[in-house]
C-alpha positions in Angstrom: -59.0 -10.5 -67.8 -58.3 -12.9 -64.9 -54.7 -11.7 -64.6 -55.8 -8.1 -64.5 -58.3 -8.8 -61.8 -55.8 -10.8 -59.8 -53.3 -7.9 -60.0 -55.8 -5.3 -59.1 -57.0 -7.4 -56.1 -53.6 -8.0 -54.8 -52.6 -4.3 -55.2 -55.6 -3.1 -53.3 -54.9 -5.6 -50.5 -51.2 -4.7 -50.4 -52.0 -0.9 -50.4 -54.5 -1.3 -47.6 -52.0 -3.3 -45.6 -49.2 -0.8 -46.1 -51.5 2.1 -45.1 -52.4 0.4 -41.9 -49.2 -1.4 -41.0 -47.8 1.2 -38.5 -51.1 1.8 -36.7 -53.0 -1.5 -37.0 -50.7 -4.4 -37.7 -53.4 -7.0 -37.0 -55.6 -5.3 -39.6 -52.8 -5.1 -42.1 -52.1 -8.9 -41.7 -55.8 -9.7 -42.1 -56.1 -7.7 -45.4 -52.8 -9.0 -46.8 -53.8 -12.6 -46.0 -57.2 -12.0 -47.5 -55.8 -10.6 -50.7 -53.5 -13.6 -51.1 -56.2 -16.2 -50.3 -58.8 -14.6 -52.7 -56.2 -14.4 -55.5 -55.3 -18.1 -54.9 -59.0 -18.9 -55.0 -59.4 -17.1 -58.4 -56.5 -19.1 -59.8 -57.9 -22.4 -58.5 -61.6 -21.9 -59.2 -61.8 -24.3 -62.1 -59.7 -27.0 -60.5 -61.7 -26.9 -57.3 -65.0 -27.0 -59.3 -63.7 -30.1 -61.2 -62.5 -31.7 -57.9 -65.9 -31.3 -56.3 -67.7 -32.7 -59.3 -65.4 -35.7 -59.4 -65.7 -36.6 -55.7 -69.5 -36.3 -55.2 -71.0 -39.3 -53.4 -74.2 -40.2 -51.6 -72.5 -40.0 -48.2 -71.1 -36.5 -48.9 -74.4 -35.4 -50.3 -76.0 -36.4 -47.0 -73.3 -34.5 -45.1 -73.9 -31.4 -47.3 -77.6 -31.5 -46.5 -76.8 -31.6 -42.8 -74.4 -28.6 -43.1 -76.8 -26.5 -45.2 -79.0 -25.1 -42.5 -76.0 -23.5 -40.8 -75.9 -21.0 -43.6 -79.6 -20.4 -44.1 -81.3 -17.2 -42.9 -84.5 -19.1 -42.2 -82.7 -21.0 -39.5 -80.2 -18.4 -38.3 -82.5 -15.4 -37.9 -84.9 -17.2 -35.4 -81.8 -18.6 -33.6 -80.4 -15.0 -33.2 -83.8 -13.8 -32.1 -84.0 -16.5 -29.4 -80.5 -15.7 -28.3 -81.6 -12.2 -27.6 -85.1 -12.7 -26.2 -84.5 -15.6 -23.8 -81.6 -14.1 -21.9 -83.4 -10.8 -21.8 -86.4 -12.4 -20.2 -84.1 -14.2 -17.7 -82.4 -10.9 -16.8 -79.0 -11.8 -18.4 -78.7 -8.4 -20.1 -75.0 -8.8 -20.9 -75.8 -12.0 -22.9 -78.8 -10.5 -24.7 -76.7 -7.3 -25.5 -74.0 -9.5 -27.0 -76.5 -11.4 -29.0 -78.0 -8.1 -30.3 -74.6 -6.9 -31.4 -74.0 -10.2 -33.2 -77.4 -10.0 -34.8 -76.9 -6.4 -36.0 -73.4 -7.3 -37.4 -75.1 -10.2 -39.3 -77.7 -7.8 -40.6 -75.0 -5.4 -41.9 -73.1 -8.2 -43.6 -76.2 -9.6 -45.1 -77.3 -6.2 -46.4 -74.0 -5.7 -48.2 -74.2 -9.3 -49.7 -77.8 -8.6 -50.9 -76.7 -5.5 -52.7 -73.5 -6.9 -54.3 -75.1 -10.2 -55.5 -77.1 -8.7 -58.4 -74.7 -5.8 -59.0 -71.7 -8.1 -59.7 -73.7 -10.7 -61.7 -71.2 -13.6 -61.6 -72.4 -16.9 -63.1 -72.5 -19.9 -60.8 -70.2 -22.8 -61.4 -71.1 -25.5 -64.0 -69.3 -28.1 -66.0 -68.8 -25.8 -69.0 -68.8 -22.4 -67.2 -65.9 -20.0 -67.0 -65.0 -18.5 -63.6 -65.3 -14.9 -64.6 -68.5 -14.8 -66.6 -70.2 -11.6 -65.5 -73.6 -10.1 -66.2 -74.0 -7.1 -63.9 -77.5 -6.3 -62.6 -79.0 -9.5 -63.8 -82.1 -10.7 -62.0 -81.5 -14.3 -62.9 -80.5 -16.6 -60.1 -77.7 -18.3 -62.0 -75.9 -14.9 -62.3 -75.9 -14.4 -58.5 -72.8 -16.4 -57.5 -71.0 -13.7 -55.6 -71.2 -13.1 -52.8 -72.3 -16.4 -51.2 -75.2 -15.7 -48.9 -74.7 -19.0 -47.0 -71.0 -18.1 -46.4 -71.7 -14.5 -45.4 -74.4 -15.7 -42.9 -72.2 -18.4 -41.3 -69.0 -16.3 -41.1 -70.8 -13.1 -39.9 -72.2 -15.1 -36.9 -68.8 -16.8 -36.3 -67.0 -13.4 -36.4 -69.6 -11.8 -34.1 -69.6 -14.7 -31.6 -65.8 -14.9 -31.6 -65.5 -11.1 -31.0 -67.9 -11.3 -28.1 -66.6 -14.4 -26.4 -62.9 -13.9 -26.8 -62.4 -17.6 -26.1 -60.1 -19.8 -28.2 -62.3 -22.9 -28.3 -65.5 -20.8 -29.0 -63.6 -19.1 -31.9 -62.4 -22.4 -33.2 -65.8 -24.0 -33.1 -67.5 -21.0 -34.7 -65.1 -20.6 -37.6 -64.8 -24.3 -38.1 -68.6 -24.6 -38.5 -68.5 -21.6 -40.9 -65.7 -23.2 -42.9 -67.8 -26.3 -43.3 -70.6 -24.2 -44.7 -68.2 -22.6 -47.2 -66.9 -26.0 -48.3 -70.4 -27.2 -48.8 -71.1 -24.4 -51.2 -68.2 -25.4 -53.3 -69.0 -29.1 -53.1 -72.6 -28.5 -54.3 -71.3 -26.2 -57.2 -73.4 -23.4 -55.8 -70.4 -21.1 -55.7 -66.8 -20.8 -56.9 -64.0 -21.1 -54.3 -63.1 -17.4 -54.7 -66.8 -16.6 -54.0 -66.6 -18.4 -50.7 -63.2 -16.9 -49.7 -64.2 -13.3 -50.6 -67.6 -13.7 -48.9 -65.9 -14.9 -45.7 -63.6 -11.8 -45.7 -66.6 -9.5 -46.3 -68.6 -11.1 -43.5 -65.7 -11.0 -41.0 -64.8 -7.4 -41.8 -68.4 -6.1 -41.8 -69.5 -7.9 -38.6 -66.4 -7.2 -36.6 -66.5 -3.5 -37.5 -70.2 -3.3 -36.6 -70.0 -5.2 -33.2 -66.9 -3.2 -32.1 -68.6 0.1 -33.0 -71.7 -1.0 -31.1 -69.6 -1.9 -28.1 -68.1 1.5 -28.1 -71.2 3.6 -28.9 -74.2 1.4 -28.3 -77.6 2.4 -29.7 -79.2 5.5 -28.2 -81.8 4.4 -25.6 -81.7 0.8 -26.6 -78.3 -0.8 -26.4 -75.8 0.7 -23.9 -72.1 1.0 -24.8 -69.8 -1.7 -23.5 -66.2 -0.8 -23.3 -63.6 -3.4 -24.3 -61.7 -2.5 -21.2 -61.8 -5.4 -18.8 -63.6 -7.5 -21.4 -62.4 -11.0 -20.8 -63.6 -14.4 -21.9 -65.8 -16.5 -19.7 -64.0 -18.2 -16.8 -65.4 -21.5 -15.5 -64.4 -23.9 -12.8 -65.8 -27.3 -11.9 -65.5 -28.8 -8.5 -66.5 -32.4 -7.8 -66.5 -33.8 -4.3 -68.5 -34.8 -1.3 -71.3 -36.2 -3.4 -72.0 -33.0 -5.3 -70.9 -31.0 -8.3 -70.4 -27.3 -8.2 -70.0 -25.1 -11.3 -68.7 -21.5 -10.9 -68.4 -19.1 -13.7 -68.5 -15.5 -14.8 -69.6 -14.0 -18.1 
């Protein structure tokens, strides 16, 4: 069964890549790399589960607890709301519009995750569990391993922020934080490695598609379109001298 699933997954990714290669090479590379990574994750699920169980320690447990909020909706949703409301009040509409696009991308990715979780019905990792134990449409929490909500939340925000900022260090920080969240889910045996990898792909694809559509079309009467033309990352300069510090920048 696992071999068949791996073959089907790679075939879908390769077909998608081939279909888009001439028109969208970046998209083709993304889907090809995603298919390879998820296939590798499926093959290594048991080994990564065992590795995590063997290397648990009090220090890593504490680190996992610190990372956990970065994937929880109870923390992220208020943060997204604040990122929209505060700049709006201050008159920085371009910032609040960007936050709204990121938030809507997050909502789309989270909606897909919420639907797939019970439909797929994959059992969570455990010392004696098989990676591909499935019980579709189960309402029991232990059968809700895929997708990983934490991973979808973290990577959807990372993808949205990166797409809005277009700044290398912002992208590195956002995706680095999201990667820590995904690692934490494997370490705590909450999800299989392939769950995390596939959830990251789902989040990036759903969020980026949503934010770019919103930038082109906006929302009628609520969020104006914002063309990608001339869209550049923030540029900042720092001048120190004559007993004062001046910071100049544009968003």
